[in-house]
Structure formats: structure tokens, C-alpha cells
SEFIGU-92394 format. One record per residue: residue number from 0; residue in one letter; x, y, z of N, C-alpha, C in turn. Coordinates in nm, 3 decimals, m for minus. Layout:
REM SEFIGU-92394
<pt nr="NUM" rest="a" n_east="X" n_north="Y" n_up="Z" ca_east="X" ca_north="Y" ca_up="Z" c_east="X" c_north="Y" c_up="Z"/>
...
***
This chain:
REM SEFIGU-92394
<pt nr="0" rest="m" n_east="8.221" n_north="8.673" n_up="12.124" ca_east="8.131" ca_north="8.709" ca_up="12.028" c_east="7.990" c_north="8.669" c_up="12.062"/>
<pt nr="1" rest="k" n_east="7.883" n_north="8.737" n_up="12.030" ca_east="7.758" ca_north="8.696" ca_up="12.071" c_east="7.703" c_north="8.569" c_up="11.995"/>
<pt nr="2" rest="t" n_east="7.611" n_north="8.511" n_up="12.044" ca_east="7.540" ca_north="8.389" ca_up="11.992" c_east="7.492" c_north="8.425" c_up="11.851"/>
<pt nr="3" rest="d" n_east="7.518" n_north="8.342" n_up="11.764" ca_east="7.471" ca_north="8.373" ca_up="11.618" c_east="7.341" c_north="8.307" c_up="11.593"/>
<pt nr="4" rest="k" n_east="7.240" n_north="8.391" n_up="11.572" ca_east="7.105" ca_north="8.337" ca_up="11.536" c_east="7.094" c_north="8.300" c_up="11.399"/>
<pt nr="5" rest="i" n_east="7.180" n_north="8.335" n_up="11.312" ca_east="7.169" ca_north="8.325" ca_up="11.160" c_east="7.220" c_north="8.179" c_up="11.133"/>
<pt nr="6" rest="g" n_east="7.316" n_north="8.129" n_up="11.199" ca_east="7.372" ca_north="7.994" ca_up="11.170" c_east="7.503" c_north="8.012" c_up="11.102"/>
<pt nr="7" rest="v" n_east="7.576" n_north="8.116" n_up="11.103" ca_east="7.704" ca_north="8.142" ca_up="11.061" c_east="7.795" c_north="8.085" c_up="11.162"/>
<pt nr="8" rest="r" n_east="7.904" n_north="8.009" n_up="11.111" ca_east="8.004" ca_north="7.957" ca_up="11.197" c_east="8.145" c_north="7.995" c_up="11.149"/>
<pt nr="9" rest="l" n_east="8.244" n_north="8.011" n_up="11.227" ca_east="8.379" ca_north="8.033" ca_up="11.172" c_east="8.450" c_north="7.900" c_up="11.162"/>
<pt nr="10" rest="a" n_east="8.516" n_north="7.889" n_up="11.044" ca_east="8.586" ca_north="7.767" ca_up="11.009" c_east="8.718" c_north="7.785" c_up="11.088"/>
<pt nr="11" rest="t" n_east="8.746" n_north="7.701" n_up="11.184" ca_east="8.860" ca_north="7.701" ca_up="11.269" c_east="8.941" c_north="7.574" c_up="11.255"/>
<pt nr="12" rest="t" n_east="8.873" n_north="7.461" n_up="11.219" ca_east="8.948" ca_north="7.344" ca_up="11.207" c_east="8.991" c_north="7.311" c_up="11.059"/>
<pt nr="13" rest="k" n_east="9.090" n_north="7.238" n_up="11.044" ca_east="9.129" ca_north="7.204" ca_up="10.904" c_east="9.012" c_north="7.139" c_up="10.824"/>
<pt nr="14" rest="a" n_east="8.937" n_north="7.060" n_up="10.888" ca_east="8.815" ca_north="6.999" ca_up="10.817" c_east="8.718" c_north="7.105" c_up="10.776"/>
<pt nr="15" rest="q" n_east="8.683" n_north="7.205" n_up="10.862" ca_east="8.593" ca_north="7.307" ca_up="10.831" c_east="8.644" c_north="7.390" c_up="10.718"/>
<pt nr="16" rest="i" n_east="8.764" n_north="7.427" n_up="10.723" ca_east="8.824" ca_north="7.504" ca_up="10.616" c_east="8.823" c_north="7.427" c_up="10.482"/>
<pt nr="17" rest="a" n_east="8.866" n_north="7.305" n_up="10.488" ca_east="8.863" ca_north="7.216" ca_up="10.363" c_east="8.721" c_north="7.210" c_up="10.300"/>
<pt nr="18" rest="r" n_east="8.625" n_north="7.199" n_up="10.386" ca_east="8.484" ca_north="7.187" ca_up="10.340" c_east="8.433" c_north="7.310" c_up="10.267"/>
<pt nr="19" rest="c" n_east="8.501" n_north="7.426" n_up="10.289" ca_east="8.466" ca_north="7.548" ca_up="10.225" c_east="8.534" c_north="7.565" c_up="10.086"/>
<pt nr="20" rest="f" n_east="8.629" n_north="7.487" n_up="10.055" ca_east="8.694" ca_north="7.504" ca_up="9.932" c_east="8.610" c_north="7.502" c_up="9.802"/>
<pt nr="21" rest="p" n_east="8.522" n_north="7.407" n_up="9.778" ca_east="8.446" ca_north="7.403" ca_up="9.660" c_east="8.369" c_north="7.534" c_up="9.636"/>
<pt nr="22" rest="v" n_east="8.314" n_north="7.599" n_up="9.735" ca_east="8.239" ca_north="7.723" ca_up="9.714" c_east="8.339" c_north="7.830" c_up="9.705"/>
<pt nr="23" rest="m" n_east="8.444" n_north="7.828" n_up="9.771" ca_east="8.552" ca_north="7.946" ca_up="9.746" c_east="8.602" c_north="7.938" c_up="9.605"/>
<pt nr="24" rest="a" n_east="8.622" n_north="7.814" n_up="9.550" ca_east="8.680" ca_north="7.800" ca_up="9.422" c_east="8.585" c_north="7.855" c_up="9.314"/>
<pt nr="25" rest="e" n_east="8.456" n_north="7.867" n_up="9.343" ca_east="8.366" ca_north="7.929" ca_up="9.248" c_east="8.395" c_north="8.077" c_up="9.229"/>
<pt nr="26" rest="l" n_east="8.442" n_north="8.139" n_up="9.343" ca_east="8.489" ca_north="8.282" ca_up="9.338" c_east="8.638" c_north="8.294" c_up="9.302"/>
<pt nr="27" rest="r" n_east="8.720" n_north="8.203" n_up="9.350" ca_east="8.865" ca_north="8.202" ca_up="9.327" c_east="8.907" c_north="8.091" c_up="9.250"/>
<pt nr="28" rest="p" n_east="8.877" n_north="8.078" n_up="9.117" ca_east="8.907" ca_north="7.936" ca_up="9.063" c_east="9.060" c_north="7.903" c_up="9.031"/>
<pt nr="29" rest="h" n_east="9.141" n_north="8.014" n_up="9.059" ca_east="9.279" ca_north="7.981" ca_up="9.053" c_east="9.334" c_north="7.910" c_up="9.172"/>
<pt nr="30" rest="l" n_east="9.266" n_north="7.895" n_up="9.278" ca_east="9.311" ca_north="7.823" ca_up="9.404" c_east="9.331" c_north="7.670" c_up="9.376"/>
<pt nr="31" rest="i" n_east="9.429" n_north="7.621" n_up="9.445" ca_east="9.458" ca_north="7.479" ca_up="9.430" c_east="9.419" c_north="7.410" c_up="9.563"/>
<pt nr="32" rest="e" n_east="9.334" n_north="7.300" n_up="9.552" ca_east="9.268" ca_north="7.245" ca_up="9.670" c_east="9.366" c_north="7.199" c_up="9.772"/>
<pt nr="33" rest="n" n_east="9.470" n_north="7.140" n_up="9.731" ca_east="9.564" ca_north="7.079" ca_up="9.831" c_east="9.658" c_north="7.186" c_up="9.897"/>
<pt nr="34" rest="e" n_east="9.641" n_north="7.315" n_up="9.856" ca_east="9.714" ca_north="7.433" ca_up="9.913" c_east="9.618" c_north="7.518" c_up="9.999"/>
<pt nr="35" rest="f" n_east="9.484" n_north="7.489" n_up="9.990" ca_east="9.380" ca_north="7.578" ca_up="10.042" c_east="9.393" c_north="7.592" c_up="10.192"/>
<pt nr="36" rest="v" n_east="9.398" n_north="7.491" n_up="10.267" ca_east="9.392" ca_north="7.495" ca_up="10.411" c_east="9.517" c_north="7.567" c_up="10.459"/>
<pt nr="37" rest="e" n_east="9.633" n_north="7.534" n_up="10.414" ca_east="9.760" ca_north="7.609" ca_up="10.457" c_east="9.752" c_north="7.756" c_up="10.410"/>
<pt nr="38" rest="r" n_east="9.692" n_north="7.796" n_up="10.300" ca_east="9.684" ca_north="7.932" ca_up="10.272" c_east="9.596" c_north="8.018" c_up="10.368"/>
<pt nr="39" rest="i" n_east="9.482" n_north="7.951" n_up="10.398" ca_east="9.384" ca_north="8.003" ca_up="10.496" c_east="9.469" c_north="8.017" c_up="10.636"/>
<pt nr="40" rest="r" n_east="9.533" n_north="7.916" n_up="10.675" ca_east="9.602" ca_north="7.918" ca_up="10.803" c_east="9.706" c_north="8.037" c_up="10.807"/>
<pt nr="41" rest="r" n_east="9.784" n_north="8.043" n_up="10.698" ca_east="9.878" ca_north="8.158" ca_up="10.686" c_east="9.819" c_north="8.289" c_up="10.700"/>
<pt nr="42" rest="q" n_east="9.707" n_north="8.309" n_up="10.619" ca_east="9.637" ca_north="8.437" ca_up="10.629" c_east="9.583" c_north="8.465" c_up="10.772"/>
<pt nr="43" rest="q" n_east="9.528" n_north="8.354" n_up="10.837" ca_east="9.487" ca_north="8.374" ca_up="10.964" c_east="9.598" c_north="8.431" c_up="11.066"/>
<pt nr="44" rest="k" n_east="9.713" n_north="8.365" n_up="11.047" ca_east="9.829" ca_north="8.409" ca_up="11.129" c_east="9.878" c_north="8.552" c_up="11.105"/>
<pt nr="45" rest="e" n_east="9.887" n_north="8.576" n_up="10.973" ca_east="9.963" ca_north="8.699" ca_up="10.931" c_east="9.868" c_north="8.820" c_up="10.932"/>
<pt nr="46" rest="s" n_east="9.739" n_north="8.799" n_up="10.903" ca_east="9.655" ca_north="8.933" ca_up="10.894" c_east="9.526" c_north="8.924" c_up="10.964"/>
<pt nr="47" rest="g" n_east="9.500" n_north="8.810" n_up="11.052" ca_east="9.387" ca_north="8.804" ca_up="11.124" c_east="9.261" c_north="8.769" c_up="11.042"/>
<pt nr="48" rest="y" n_east="9.283" n_north="8.712" n_up="10.928" ca_east="9.176" ca_north="8.673" ca_up="10.830" c_east="9.099" c_north="8.561" c_up="10.899"/>
<pt nr="49" rest="q" n_east="8.977" n_north="8.573" n_up="10.882" ca_east="8.880" ca_north="8.471" ca_up="10.939" c_east="8.771" c_north="8.428" c_up="10.823"/>
<pt nr="50" rest="l" n_east="8.742" n_north="8.302" n_up="10.833" ca_east="8.654" ca_north="8.239" ca_up="10.720" c_east="8.521" c_north="8.203" c_up="10.791"/>
<pt nr="51" rest="a" n_east="8.422" n_north="8.257" n_up="10.749" ca_east="8.291" ca_north="8.229" ca_up="10.803" c_east="8.210" c_north="8.155" c_up="10.696"/>
<pt nr="52" rest="f" n_east="8.121" n_north="8.065" n_up="10.741" ca_east="8.043" ca_north="7.992" ca_up="10.647" c_east="7.899" c_north="7.961" c_up="10.701"/>
<pt nr="53" rest="l" n_east="7.804" n_north="7.943" n_up="10.608" ca_east="7.670" ca_north="7.900" ca_up="10.637" c_east="7.651" c_north="7.764" c_up="10.566"/>
<pt nr="54" rest="e" n_east="7.587" n_north="7.673" n_up="10.643" ca_east="7.558" ca_north="7.536" ca_up="10.580" c_east="7.419" c_north="7.495" c_up="10.602"/>
<pt nr="55" rest="e" n_east="7.374" n_north="7.412" n_up="10.523" ca_east="7.245" ca_north="7.352" ca_up="10.523" c_east="7.255" c_north="7.199" c_up="10.477"/>
<pt nr="56" rest="a" n_east="7.208" n_north="7.116" n_up="10.552" ca_east="7.206" ca_north="6.971" ca_up="10.514" c_east="7.343" c_north="6.928" c_up="10.490"/>
<pt nr="57" rest="g" n_east="7.443" n_north="6.974" n_up="10.559" ca_east="7.572" ca_north="6.929" ca_up="10.550" c_east="7.649" c_north="7.002" c_up="10.437"/>
<pt nr="58" rest="a" n_east="7.589" n_north="7.086" n_up="10.364" ca_east="7.660" ca_north="7.145" ca_up="10.257" c_east="7.684" c_north="7.299" c_up="10.282"/>
<pt nr="59" rest="v" n_east="7.794" n_north="7.339" n_up="10.242" ca_east="7.831" ca_north="7.490" ca_up="10.265" c_east="7.753" c_north="7.567" c_up="10.156"/>
<pt nr="60" rest="r" n_east="7.665" n_north="7.664" n_up="10.190" ca_east="7.585" ca_north="7.737" ca_up="10.104" c_east="7.646" c_north="7.869" c_up="10.063"/>
<pt nr="61" rest="a" n_east="7.711" n_north="7.935" n_up="10.168" ca_east="7.770" ca_north="8.072" ca_up="10.143" c_east="7.894" c_north="8.075" c_up="10.239"/>
<pt nr="62" rest="l" n_east="7.988" n_north="8.168" n_up="10.204" ca_east="8.106" ca_north="8.184" ca_up="10.288" c_east="8.156" c_north="8.327" c_up="10.269"/>
<pt nr="63" rest="a" n_east="8.232" n_north="8.371" n_up="10.370" ca_east="8.295" ca_north="8.498" ca_up="10.372" c_east="8.428" c_north="8.492" c_up="10.428"/>
<pt nr="64" rest="g" n_east="8.527" n_north="8.548" n_up="10.369" ca_east="8.657" ca_north="8.567" ca_up="10.445" c_east="8.680" c_north="8.728" c_up="10.468"/>
<pt nr="65" rest="f" n_east="8.714" n_north="8.743" n_up="10.594" ca_east="8.715" ca_north="8.882" ca_up="10.631" c_east="8.834" c_north="8.905" c_up="10.727"/>
<pt nr="66" rest="r" n_east="8.856" n_north="9.031" n_up="10.766" ca_east="8.956" ca_north="9.066" ca_up="10.858" c_east="8.920" c_north="9.216" c_up="10.914"/>
<pt nr="67" rest="v" n_east="8.964" n_north="9.248" n_up="11.033" ca_east="8.945" ca_north="9.380" ca_up="11.088" c_east="9.093" c_north="9.436" c_up="11.076"/>
<pt nr="68" rest="t" n_east="9.097" n_north="9.551" n_up="11.032" ca_east="9.223" ca_north="9.617" ca_up="11.018" c_east="9.219" c_north="9.765" c_up="11.038"/>
<pt nr="69" rest="e" n_east="9.314" n_north="9.843" n_up="11.024" ca_east="9.317" ca_north="9.982" ca_up="11.046" c_east="9.417" c_north="10.046" c_up="10.962"/>
<pt nr="70" rest="c" n_east="9.379" n_north="10.173" n_up="10.907" ca_east="9.473" ca_north="10.253" ca_up="10.832" c_east="9.443" c_north="10.398" c_up="10.858"/>
<pt nr="71" rest="l" n_east="9.529" n_north="10.485" n_up="10.814" ca_east="9.522" ca_north="10.621" ca_up="10.836" c_east="9.397" c_north="10.696" c_up="10.773"/>
<pt nr="72" rest="w" n_east="9.368" n_north="10.647" n_up="10.659" ca_east="9.247" ca_north="10.705" ca_up="10.587" c_east="9.121" c_north="10.666" c_up="10.623"/>
<pt nr="73" rest="a" n_east="9.118" n_north="10.548" n_up="10.690" ca_east="8.969" ca_north="10.495" ca_up="10.723" c_east="8.948" c_north="10.463" c_up="10.874"/>
<pt nr="74" rest="g" n_east="9.067" n_north="10.456" n_up="10.943" ca_east="9.056" ca_north="10.420" ca_up="11.084" c_east="9.038" c_north="10.264" c_up="11.091"/>
<pt nr="75" rest="r" n_east="8.970" n_north="10.221" n_up="11.199" ca_east="8.939" ca_north="10.079" ca_up="11.208" c_east="8.823" c_north="10.047" c_up="11.113"/>
<pt nr="76" rest="f" n_east="8.847" n_north="9.934" n_up="11.029" ca_east="8.742" ca_north="9.908" ca_up="10.939" c_east="8.740" c_north="9.742" c_up="10.920"/>
<pt nr="77" rest="f" n_east="8.626" n_north="9.702" n_up="10.880" ca_east="8.606" ca_north="9.567" ca_up="10.844" c_east="8.614" c_north="9.533" c_up="10.706"/>
<pt nr="78" rest="y" n_east="8.708" n_north="9.462" n_up="10.663" ca_east="8.734" ca_north="9.427" ca_up="10.527" c_east="8.690" c_north="9.289" c_up="10.481"/>
<pt nr="79" rest="v" n_east="8.606" n_north="9.274" n_up="10.382" ca_east="8.561" ca_north="9.137" ca_up="10.321" c_east="8.641" c_north="9.112" c_up="10.207"/>
<pt nr="80" rest="d" n_east="8.728" n_north="9.013" n_up="10.220" ca_east="8.817" ca_north="8.964" ca_up="10.109" c_east="8.742" c_north="8.881" c_up="10.010"/>
<pt nr="81" rest="d" n_east="8.649" n_north="8.795" n_up="10.065" ca_east="8.583" ca_north="8.695" ca_up="9.989" c_east="8.441" c_north="8.695" c_up="10.027"/>
<pt nr="82" rest="l" n_east="8.343" n_north="8.688" n_up="9.940" ca_east="8.207" ca_north="8.668" ca_up="9.978" c_east="8.132" c_north="8.600" c_up="9.853"/>
<pt nr="83" rest="v" n_east="8.080" n_north="8.483" n_up="9.883" ca_east="8.018" ca_north="8.412" ca_up="9.773" c_east="7.918" c_north="8.306" c_up="9.818"/>
<pt nr="84" rest="t" n_east="7.809" n_north="8.288" n_up="9.738" ca_east="7.706" ca_north="8.200" ca_up="9.768" c_east="7.731" c_north="8.090" c_up="9.655"/>
<pt nr="85" rest="a" n_east="7.713" n_north="7.962" n_up="9.700" ca_east="7.733" ca_north="7.848" ca_up="9.599" c_east="7.637" c_north="7.875" c_up="9.483"/>
<pt nr="86" rest="a" n_east="7.671" n_north="7.856" n_up="9.363" ca_east="7.598" ca_north="7.875" ca_up="9.242" c_east="7.462" c_north="7.808" c_up="9.255"/>
<pt nr="87" rest="g" n_east="7.450" n_north="7.686" n_up="9.308" ca_east="7.322" ca_north="7.619" ca_up="9.316" c_east="7.233" c_north="7.667" c_up="9.435"/>
<pt nr="88" rest="a" n_east="7.293" n_north="7.748" n_up="9.523" ca_east="7.221" ca_north="7.794" ca_up="9.635" c_east="7.178" c_north="7.945" c_up="9.634"/>
<pt nr="89" rest="r" n_east="7.203" n_north="8.007" n_up="9.511" ca_east="7.167" ca_north="8.143" ca_up="9.504" c_east="7.014" c_north="8.171" c_up="9.502"/>
<pt nr="90" rest="n" n_east="6.984" n_north="8.296" n_up="9.541" ca_east="6.840" ca_north="8.326" ca_up="9.543" c_east="6.758" c_north="8.259" c_up="9.639"/>
<pt nr="91" rest="h" n_east="6.820" n_north="8.217" n_up="9.746" ca_east="6.746" ca_north="8.153" ca_up="9.857" c_east="6.774" c_north="8.223" c_up="9.995"/>
<pt nr="92" rest="g" n_east="6.838" n_north="8.338" n_up="9.979" ca_east="6.860" ca_north="8.414" ca_up="10.110" c_east="6.986" c_north="8.391" c_up="10.177"/>
<pt nr="93" rest="w" n_east="7.076" n_north="8.307" n_up="10.132" ca_east="7.199" ca_north="8.274" ca_up="10.201" c_east="7.296" c_north="8.394" c_up="10.197"/>
<pt nr="94" rest="g" n_east="7.305" n_north="8.453" n_up="10.085" ca_east="7.393" ca_north="8.568" ca_up="10.074" c_east="7.350" c_north="8.680" c_up="10.167"/>
<pt nr="95" rest="q" n_east="7.226" n_north="8.705" n_up="10.179" ca_east="7.167" ca_north="8.805" ca_up="10.264" c_east="7.192" c_north="8.780" c_up="10.411"/>
<pt nr="96" rest="r" n_east="7.170" n_north="8.655" n_up="10.442" ca_east="7.199" ca_north="8.607" ca_up="10.579" c_east="7.350" c_north="8.629" c_up="10.611"/>
<pt nr="97" rest="m" n_east="7.442" n_north="8.591" n_up="10.528" ca_east="7.583" ca_north="8.612" ca_up="10.543" c_east="7.614" c_north="8.765" c_up="10.552"/>
<pt nr="98" rest="m" n_east="7.554" n_north="8.843" n_up="10.469" ca_east="7.578" ca_north="8.995" ca_up="10.482" c_east="7.528" c_north="9.052" c_up="10.606"/>
<pt nr="99" rest="d" n_east="7.412" n_north="9.015" n_up="10.647" ca_east="7.362" ca_north="9.063" ca_up="10.782" c_east="7.461" c_north="9.024" c_up="10.888"/>
<pt nr="100" rest="w" n_east="7.508" n_north="8.899" n_up="10.887" ca_east="7.597" ca_north="8.846" ca_up="11.003" c_east="7.734" c_north="8.934" c_up="10.982"/>
<pt nr="101" rest="l" n_east="7.779" n_north="8.958" n_up="10.867" ca_east="7.906" ca_north="9.036" ca_up="10.852" c_east="7.894" c_north="9.172" c_up="10.906"/>
<pt nr="102" rest="l" n_east="7.774" n_north="9.242" n_up="10.863" ca_east="7.755" ca_north="9.370" ca_up="10.911" c_east="7.746" c_north="9.389" c_up="11.067"/>
<pt nr="103" rest="q" n_east="7.678" n_north="9.291" n_up="11.130" ca_east="7.661" ca_north="9.282" ca_up="11.266" c_east="7.807" c_north="9.259" c_up="11.331"/>
<pt nr="104" rest="r" n_east="7.878" n_north="9.169" n_up="11.280" ca_east="8.013" ca_north="9.131" ca_up="11.327" c_east="8.106" c_north="9.272" c_up="11.325"/>
<pt nr="105" rest="a" n_east="8.090" n_north="9.340" n_up="11.210" ca_east="8.167" ca_north="9.466" ca_up="11.201" c_east="8.132" c_north="9.568" c_up="11.316"/>
<pt nr="106" rest="r" n_east="8.005" n_north="9.577" n_up="11.344" ca_east="7.961" ca_north="9.672" ca_up="11.453" c_east="8.017" c_north="9.613" c_up="11.584"/>
<pt nr="107" rest="e" n_east="8.009" n_north="9.484" n_up="11.610" ca_east="8.061" ca_north="9.426" ca_up="11.737" c_east="8.206" c_north="9.441" c_up="11.751"/>
<pt nr="108" rest="e" n_east="8.285" n_north="9.452" n_up="11.640" ca_east="8.429" ca_north="9.472" ca_up="11.645" c_east="8.466" c_north="9.616" c_up="11.663"/>
<pt nr="109" rest="g" n_east="8.368" n_north="9.706" n_up="11.665" ca_east="8.397" ca_north="9.853" ca_up="11.674" c_east="8.442" c_north="9.919" c_up="11.556"/>
<pt nr="110" rest="c" n_east="8.410" n_north="9.861" n_up="11.438" ca_east="8.458" ca_north="9.928" ca_up="11.311" c_east="8.381" c_north="10.034" c_up="11.276"/>
<pt nr="111" rest="k" n_east="8.443" n_north="10.137" n_up="11.206" ca_east="8.385" ca_north="10.263" ca_up="11.158" c_east="8.326" c_north="10.242" c_up="11.020"/>
<pt nr="112" rest="e" n_east="8.394" n_north="10.147" n_up="10.944" ca_east="8.351" ca_north="10.122" ca_up="10.807" c_east="8.354" c_north="9.977" c_up="10.783"/>
<pt nr="113" rest="f" n_east="8.269" n_north="9.939" n_up="10.677" ca_east="8.261" ca_north="9.806" ca_up="10.616" c_east="8.297" c_north="9.824" c_up="10.471"/>
<pt nr="114" rest="q" n_east="8.401" n_north="9.748" n_up="10.424" ca_east="8.450" ca_north="9.764" ca_up="10.295" c_east="8.473" c_north="9.628" c_up="10.228"/>
<pt nr="115" rest="l" n_east="8.468" n_north="9.632" n_up="10.093" ca_east="8.500" ca_north="9.519" ca_up="10.019" c_east="8.533" c_north="9.583" c_up="9.873"/>
<pt nr="116" rest="d" n_east="8.612" n_north="9.504" n_up="9.799" ca_east="8.627" ca_north="9.515" ca_up="9.647" c_east="8.559" c_north="9.416" c_up="9.573"/>
<pt nr="117" rest="s" n_east="8.515" n_north="9.448" n_up="9.461" ca_east="8.442" ca_north="9.350" ca_up="9.371" c_east="8.483" c_north="9.370" c_up="9.231"/>
<pt nr="118" rest="g" n_east="8.519" n_north="9.262" n_up="9.158" ca_east="8.559" ca_north="9.278" ca_up="9.019" c_east="8.461" c_north="9.328" c_up="8.940"/>
<pt nr="119" rest="v" n_east="8.511" n_north="9.409" n_up="8.840" ca_east="8.414" ca_north="9.479" ca_up="8.749" c_east="8.311" c_north="9.397" c_up="8.675"/>
<pt nr="120" rest="q" n_east="8.337" n_north="9.274" n_up="8.654" ca_east="8.256" ca_north="9.181" ca_up="8.581" c_east="8.147" c_north="9.123" c_up="8.663"/>
<pt nr="121" rest="r" n_east="8.145" n_north="9.137" n_up="8.798" ca_east="8.044" ca_north="9.079" ca_up="8.890" c_east="7.917" c_north="9.164" c_up="8.904"/>
<pt nr="122" rest="f" n_east="7.841" n_north="9.179" n_up="8.794" ca_east="7.733" ca_north="9.273" ca_up="8.802" c_east="7.626" c_north="9.230" c_up="8.892"/>
<pt nr="123" rest="e" n_east="7.588" n_north="9.104" n_up="8.902" ca_east="7.490" ca_north="9.068" ca_up="8.999" c_east="7.535" c_north="9.081" c_up="9.141"/>
<pt nr="124" rest="a" n_east="7.655" n_north="9.068" n_up="9.173" ca_east="7.718" ca_north="9.094" ca_up="9.303" c_east="7.702" c_north="9.259" c_up="9.333"/>
<pt nr="125" rest="h" n_east="7.737" n_north="9.327" n_up="9.235" ca_east="7.715" ca_north="9.474" ca_up="9.260" c_east="7.584" c_north="9.517" c_up="9.291"/>
<pt nr="126" rest="g" n_east="7.479" n_north="9.463" n_up="9.217" ca_east="7.343" ca_north="9.493" ca_up="9.258" c_east="7.306" c_north="9.452" c_up="9.404"/>
<pt nr="127" rest="f" n_east="7.366" n_north="9.334" n_up="9.447" ca_east="7.341" ca_north="9.280" ca_up="9.588" c_east="7.413" c_north="9.388" c_up="9.686"/>
<pt nr="128" rest="y" n_east="7.530" n_north="9.433" n_up="9.654" ca_east="7.604" ca_north="9.519" ca_up="9.743" c_east="7.527" c_north="9.670" c_up="9.745"/>
<pt nr="129" rest="l" n_east="7.481" n_north="9.708" n_up="9.628" ca_east="7.407" ca_north="9.839" ca_up="9.637" c_east="7.275" c_north="9.840" c_up="9.715"/>
<pt nr="130" rest="k" n_east="7.199" n_north="9.714" n_up="9.699" ca_east="7.086" ca_north="9.690" ca_up="9.770" c_east="7.112" c_north="9.691" c_up="9.926"/>
<pt nr="131" rest="n" n_east="7.236" n_north="9.653" n_up="9.965" ca_east="7.271" ca_north="9.655" ca_up="10.103" c_east="7.335" c_north="9.779" c_up="10.140"/>
<pt nr="132" rest="r" n_east="7.324" n_north="9.889" n_up="10.075" ca_east="7.363" ca_north="10.028" ca_up="10.100" c_east="7.524" c_north="10.041" c_up="10.110"/>
<pt nr="133" rest="l" n_east="7.588" n_north="9.967" n_up="10.032" ca_east="7.728" ca_north="9.981" ca_up="10.009" c_east="7.745" c_north="10.080" c_up="9.887"/>
<pt nr="134" rest="h" n_east="7.845" n_north="10.166" n_up="9.886" ca_east="7.858" ca_north="10.258" ca_up="9.782" c_east="7.992" c_north="10.238" c_up="9.708"/>
<pt nr="135" rest="i" n_east="7.983" n_north="10.276" n_up="9.585" ca_east="8.104" ca_north="10.270" ca_up="9.503" c_east="8.175" c_north="10.395" c_up="9.525"/>
<pt nr="136" rest="v" n_east="8.306" n_north="10.382" n_up="9.589" ca_east="8.365" ca_north="10.506" ca_up="9.633" c_east="8.513" c_north="10.520" c_up="9.575"/>
<pt nr="137" rest="a" n_east="8.559" n_north="10.422" n_up="9.499" ca_east="8.703" ca_north="10.421" ca_up="9.456" c_east="8.721" c_north="10.325" c_up="9.330"/>
<pt nr="138" rest="y" n_east="8.824" n_north="10.357" n_up="9.272" ca_east="8.871" ca_north="10.255" ca_up="9.172" c_east="8.982" c_north="10.183" c_up="9.236"/>
<pt nr="139" rest="h" n_east="9.005" n_north="10.056" n_up="9.210" ca_east="9.111" ca_north="9.972" ca_up="9.265" c_east="9.213" c_north="9.941" c_up="9.153"/>
<pt nr="140" rest="f" n_east="9.330" n_north="9.990" n_up="9.163" ca_east="9.440" ca_north="9.972" ca_up="9.058" c_east="9.527" c_north="9.850" c_up="9.098"/>
<pt nr="141" rest="r" n_east="9.573" n_north="9.776" n_up="9.003" ca_east="9.658" ca_north="9.679" ca_up="9.028" c_east="9.770" c_north="9.654" c_up="8.916"/>
<pt nr="142" rest="r" n_east="9.881" n_north="9.608" n_up="8.946" ca_east="9.988" ca_north="9.574" ca_up="8.855" c_east="10.053" c_north="9.446" c_up="8.893"/>
<pt nr="143" rest="t" n_east="10.045" n_north="9.343" n_up="8.805" ca_east="10.121" ca_north="9.214" ca_up="8.831" c_east="10.261" c_north="9.236" c_up="8.818"/>
<pt nr="144" rest="l" n_east="10.342" n_north="9.187" n_up="8.918" ca_east="10.484" ca_north="9.192" ca_up="8.922" c_east="10.535" c_north="9.063" c_up="8.888"/>
<pt nr="145" rest="s" n_east="10.644" n_north="9.055" n_up="8.804" ca_east="10.702" ca_north="8.920" ca_up="8.762" c_east="10.801" c_north="8.879" c_up="8.867"/>
***
């Protein structure tokens, strides 16, 4: 991968992954801290998931979980599972810096598309995605199984 001029790093060590938990928990409050590192490690192994983060003054300001995958309907694509800026760090450009890095990484990976899903309640995030020229193209359906 090319040298990152934005300051994004991949969380590869247990300590780096663990440091991302408080920000990830803002997006995914159901996560349990003492299970977090193992869940990330399992996703890395099973699906190629990667966790990227931006930090300033020793604090994680924004992070993104992503993977490169392929399917019949889209070909090779870059999928963002998680994208969040820490609540106290919003409106300072961290999210845009992360988005710029993700889009560049998708290009470097030879992906034809950049995709993410976003909960219907996340209005501010939707505005950010639309500003970054992402388009609403589908509904995502889900059923919880017991």
C-alpha cells in the first residue's frame, strides 16, 4: 500500500484494536469490550475485514471497518462495515479524511464500486455520504433468527 499522507493506520495489534473500542461502541453500542479484539480478529481471518483509524494526541478520532469482496451483481467491490467519528471530534474534518482514505484505498484495491449500508435513523451520516457522491440505490432487508 502507498504511504498514507492523511494519517490513517490499520489496527493490526491487539493494543491498537482495543484502543478503537470506545469509538466503535458509539456506533455499535451492543458490543462488549472484553470480546471486541477477538471479534475483530475473527472477522479479519474469515472475511478479510480491516480496521483503520485516525488519531490525534493519542486519541482515536475516527475509524472504519472495511473489506474487499466480490459478488456476481457488483463484481469486485469495497464494502465499509463501520464508519464513525468520535462524538467529541465531529465537524473537524476527521470523517472526511477517513472517507478520502477509504475511497483511495478502494481504487488501489482495484474495486469497481464503493459500498456501505447506513441505518435509516442516521440522518447526519446520510448527508455526509450524499455530499461524498454516494447514492441511495437499495433497501436492505433483515430478519432476526432465534
